[in-house]
C-alpha positions in Angstrom: 70.4 -47.6 31.1 70.2 -47.7 27.6 68.3 -44.5 26.1 67.3 -43.7 23.0 68.5 -40.9 20.9 67.7 -38.8 18.1 71.2 -40.8 15.8 70.4 -44.1 16.6 70.2 -44.9 12.9 68.4 -48.9 13.9 64.6 -50.2 12.7 63.2 -49.8 16.7 64.1 -46.0 17.1 63.5 -45.4 13.5 60.1 -46.9 13.9 59.3 -45.5 17.9 60.8 -42.4 17.1 58.1 -41.3 14.5 55.2 -42.4 17.5 56.0 -41.8 20.4 56.2 -38.1 21.8 58.4 -36.5 24.0 56.7 -36.0 27.9 57.3 -32.8 28.8 53.8 -32.9 25.5 51.6 -34.8 28.2 49.7 -32.9 29.7 47.3 -35.8 31.6 47.3 -39.4 31.9 44.7 -40.7 30.0 43.6 -44.6 30.2 44.9 -47.2 28.3 47.6 -45.5 27.0 51.8 -47.3 26.4 54.9 -44.7 27.9 58.6 -45.9 26.6 60.7 -46.2 30.2 65.0 -45.2 30.5 65.4 -48.5 30.7 63.2 -49.1 26.7 60.7 -51.6 28.6 56.5 -51.1 28.1 54.2 -49.8 30.6 50.6 -49.6 29.7 48.8 -46.9 32.3 44.7 -48.0 33.1 42.5 -45.5 34.9 41.6 -41.6 35.2 43.5 -41.4 38.4 46.6 -41.7 39.1 49.2 -40.5 41.7 51.2 -37.3 41.8 54.8 -37.3 38.7 53.4 -40.8 38.1 51.3 -43.1 36.9 49.3 -47.1 37.5 49.3 -49.9 35.7 51.3 -52.5 33.8 54.4 -53.4 31.9 53.9 -55.1 29.1 57.2 -56.0 27.2 60.4 -55.4 28.6 63.9 -55.6 27.2 64.5 -59.7 28.0 67.9 -61.3 25.4 66.0 -64.7 25.8 62.7 -62.7 25.4 60.0 -64.3 22.8 57.6 -61.3 21.4 60.3 -59.9 18.9 59.3 -55.8 18.9 61.6 -53.8 15.6 64.4 -57.1 16.0 64.7 -56.5 19.3 64.0 -59.7 21.9 61.2 -58.6 24.8 59.3 -60.8 27.5 55.4 -59.7 27.2 53.5 -60.2 30.3 50.0 -61.0 29.3 50.1 -63.6 27.2 51.9 -66.5 26.7 52.2 -69.9 23.4 51.5 -72.9 25.3 51.0 -75.9 22.7 50.9 -73.7 19.7 48.1 -71.7 21.4 48.3 -67.8 22.0 46.9 -67.8 25.6 46.5 -64.7 28.6 47.8 -64.6 32.0 45.2 -64.0 34.5 46.4 -61.1 36.7 47.6 -61.9 39.0 50.8 -63.6 37.7 50.5 -61.0 35.7 51.8 -58.9 38.8 54.3 -61.2 39.7 55.9 -61.2 36.3 56.4 -57.2 36.6 58.0 -57.6 40.4 60.3 -59.8 38.8 61.1 -58.4 35.9 61.7 -54.8 37.7 62.5 -54.6 41.7 62.1 -50.4 42.3 58.3 -51.8 41.0 57.8 -53.5 44.5 57.3 -50.9 46.2 53.3 -50.4 46.9 53.1 -48.3 50.1 50.0 -46.0 50.0 48.7 -48.5 46.8 44.6 -48.0 46.6 42.2 -51.1 47.3 41.6 -50.3 43.0 45.3 -51.1 42.1 46.5 -54.2 43.7 46.5 -55.9 40.1 48.5 -52.9 39.0 52.1 -51.3 39.8 53.0 -47.6 40.2 55.6 -46.0 37.5 57.3 -42.5 37.8 56.7 -39.9 34.8 60.8 -39.4 35.8 61.2 -42.9 34.9 60.0 -42.0 30.8 61.6 -40.9 27.8 58.1 -40.5 25.8 54.8 -41.3 25.6 52.2 -42.5 22.5 49.4 -40.4 22.6 46.3 -42.2 20.6 45.4 -40.3 18.1 48.7 -38.7 17.0 50.0 -43.0 16.2 47.0 -43.5 14.7 47.7 -40.7 12.3 51.2 -41.8 12.1 49.9 -44.9 11.9 47.8 -43.9 8.7 50.7 -42.0 6.8 53.7 -45.0 6.7 50.2 -47.0 5.4 48.0 -45.9 3.3 45.3 -49.4 3.6 45.3 -48.5 7.3 44.4 -44.9 5.9 41.1 -47.0 4.2 40.2 -49.1 7.0 39.8 -46.1 9.5 37.3 -44.6 6.8 35.3 -47.0 6.9 35.8 -47.6 10.5 34.9 -44.0 11.2 31.6 -44.4 8.9 30.2 -47.7 10.4 30.8 -46.0 14.4 29.2 -42.6 13.5 32.6 -40.4 14.3 34.5 -38.5 13.0 38.3 -39.9 12.0 39.8 -37.5 14.5 37.9 -39.5 17.6 40.2 -42.5 16.8 43.2 -43.1 18.1 45.5 -46.3 18.4 46.3 -48.4 21.6 47.7 -51.2 21.8 51.1 -52.8 19.9 49.9 -50.0 17.4 50.6 -46.7 19.2 53.8 -47.8 18.7 53.8 -48.8 15.2 54.0 -52.2 15.5 51.1 -52.7 12.8 51.0 -56.0 9.9 48.7 -56.0 7.6 48.3 -59.4 7.3 47.2 -59.8 11.0 44.3 -57.7 10.6 44.1 -56.8 13.8 43.3 -52.9 14.8 43.4 -51.7 19.3 40.9 -48.9 18.1 40.1 -45.7 21.1 37.2 -44.4 20.8 36.9 -40.7 21.9 33.7 -39.2 23.1 30.7 -38.5 25.3 28.5 -40.1 26.7 25.6 -39.6 24.3 28.5 -40.8 21.6 29.8 -44.1 23.0 26.2 -45.0 24.0 25.5 -44.9 19.5 28.8 -46.9 19.0 26.9 -49.7 21.1 23.9 -49.2 19.8 26.1 -50.0 16.7 28.2 -53.2 17.8 25.1 -54.1 19.4 23.6 -54.5 16.2 26.3 -55.5 14.1 27.3 -59.1 16.6 23.6 -59.5 16.3 24.7 -62.1 13.3 27.7 -64.9 14.9 29.8 -64.1 11.5 30.9 -60.2 13.2 31.7 -62.0 16.7 35.1 -62.1 17.7 36.1 -65.5 19.8 39.8 -65.6 21.2 41.6 -67.6 24.3 38.6 -69.3 24.4 35.9 -67.2 25.2 33.5 -64.8 22.8 33.8 -61.3 23.6 31.8 -58.6 24.3 33.0 -55.8 22.7 35.3 -57.3 19.6 34.1 -57.5 16.2 34.8 -58.7 12.7 34.2 -55.4 9.7 35.8 -56.7 6.6 38.2 -59.2 7.6 39.5 -57.1 10.5 39.7 -57.8 14.1 38.4 -54.5 15.7 38.8 -54.2 19.6 37.5 -51.3 20.5 39.2 -49.0 24.0 36.4 -46.7 24.8 38.3 -43.3 25.7 35.9 -40.1 28.1 35.8 -37.5 25.4 34.7 -35.2 28.7 36.7 -35.3 31.5 33.3 -34.3 33.6 31.2 -37.5 32.7 34.2 -39.4 34.7 32.8 -40.7 37.4 36.2 -41.8 39.0 38.8 -39.2 38.1 40.0 -37.7 41.5 39.4 -39.4 44.0 40.6 -41.3 47.3 39.2 -44.4 47.8 39.5 -46.5 52.2 38.6 -50.6 52.4 35.7 -50.5 54.8 35.7 -53.8 55.2 37.1 -57.2 52.8 36.2 -60.3 51.7 32.1 -59.5 51.5 29.8 -61.9 49.7 27.4 -59.9 47.5 24.3 -59.9 44.7 22.8 -57.8 43.2 20.8 -57.0 39.7 22.5 -54.5 37.4 20.8 -51.4 36.5 22.5 -49.1 35.4 25.1 -49.7 32.7 26.5 -45.9 31.0 29.5 -46.4 32.7 30.4 -50.7 31.9 31.8 -50.0 28.8 35.3 -47.8 30.5 38.2 -48.7 32.6 37.2 -48.8 35.5 33.9 -50.7 34.9 31.4 -49.2 37.5 27.6 -50.1 37.4 24.7 -49.6 39.8 23.5 -52.2 41.4 19.3 -52.8 43.3 18.1 -56.0 44.4 21.0 -55.8 46.4 23.0 -58.7 49.4 25.6 -58.2 50.9 26.8 -60.4 53.0 23.2 -62.3 53.5 21.2 -60.1 54.1 19.4 -57.5 52.2 21.2 -54.0 51.5 20.2 -50.5 49.6 21.2 -49.8 45.6 25.2 -49.8 45.8 27.6 -49.3 42.7 29.9 -51.3 41.5 33.2 -50.5 40.4 35.9 -53.5 39.1 38.9 -52.3 38.2 40.3 -54.8 35.8 39.5 -54.3 32.2 39.6 -57.7 30.7 35.4 -57.3 31.8 34.7 -53.9 30.4 31.3 -54.3 28.4 31.2 -57.5 30.1 27.7 -56.7 32.7 25.0 -55.2 31.0 21.3 -54.0 33.0 19.3 -56.8 33.9 22.1 -59.0 34.1 22.7 -60.3 38.0 26.1 -61.1 39.6 27.5 -62.0 42.7 30.6 -62.8 43.5 32.8 -61.4 47.0 33.9 -57.7 46.5 35.4 -55.1 48.9 33.3 -52.3 51.0 35.2 -48.5 50.1 34.1 -45.3 50.8 34.3 -43.0 47.8 35.0 -39.4 47.7 35.3 -37.4 45.0 35.8 -33.8 45.8 31.7 -32.8 45.7 30.3 -36.3 47.6 31.6 -39.1 49.3 29.1 -43.1 48.7 29.8 -46.2 49.6 30.7 -48.6 46.7 31.8 -52.5 45.8 35.2 -53.2 45.0 36.4 -55.9 42.0 39.7 -55.9 41.2 40.0 -59.3 39.4 36.9 -59.7 36.9 37.1 -64.2 36.9 35.6 -63.8 40.5 32.9 -62.4 39.4 29.5 -65.4 38.1 27.2 -63.4 35.8 23.0 -64.4 35.0 22.3 -62.7 31.9 19.5 -61.0 31.4 17.4 -61.9 29.8 16.2 -61.3 26.1 13.0 -59.4 24.9 10.6 -61.6 24.5 12.6 -65.2 25.8 
């Protein structure tokens, strides 16, 4: 299996090694972080709870001589997007999982998988040769691309946060940056209170239709255009004590439960996993007590707000944390949910 080393002089390593940090620098696995595996594939960690010595996530790019996605002169296949008739389309997450397993059969062992990881795979940290820290990557990128430093300064001002609380994720995390594309996947660190203020600013900005982003057949709830740049925000908990699902176990009590309810708490709607408070709940057709809804699908971050009515199939699960235990509803594929949006004020 091919291994990266300091003596390589091709373009791939000359860029990757500027961004890649050695595994011994890793303190803990953070949501939306990229890892470089020993076969030079790129794995993406999702969420904040991970197995000892590993992490749950997705294989995003893997080396493929016939692949249509180029990373610094090397052909790769991307498992999340594909071109159809010249247009870029998102691949459904169940198909993404199938592509992950077909690309690397070592990921097929799903023994002991928790219910929330239904559409994820498990990676071993020992099989990784580096990781891409959000803030380190953004600092490197700004040093290599002065135009990006100007963009980040503008975003820092717009969001009301110091630039030190911003980072790069997506392909920008490992240096795949193109000024012509004007596209930034931005990791935003902060407390719950800081993120509420950031979302207030984004919501206000999105009142102007010209600032909204419509791609992949939908208008996105948090992505926005600013000064000609498309920004996709990834909110990262800045305080571990504010992460609701960082240290827990989960067991399925009952699968396939039809539910409906109204969102009464959306404090964690912008993170992965999405965690919402539901009231006016019905389970299996009968009335039920208020209950949390956990959605382990990053495609619906920011999609649901207080007042929205949701319905769909879910699993009833038991969640145990060091300080408490509670029952919740779990959804692992956000597209199975239907929403009736809250009425706007005065509407």
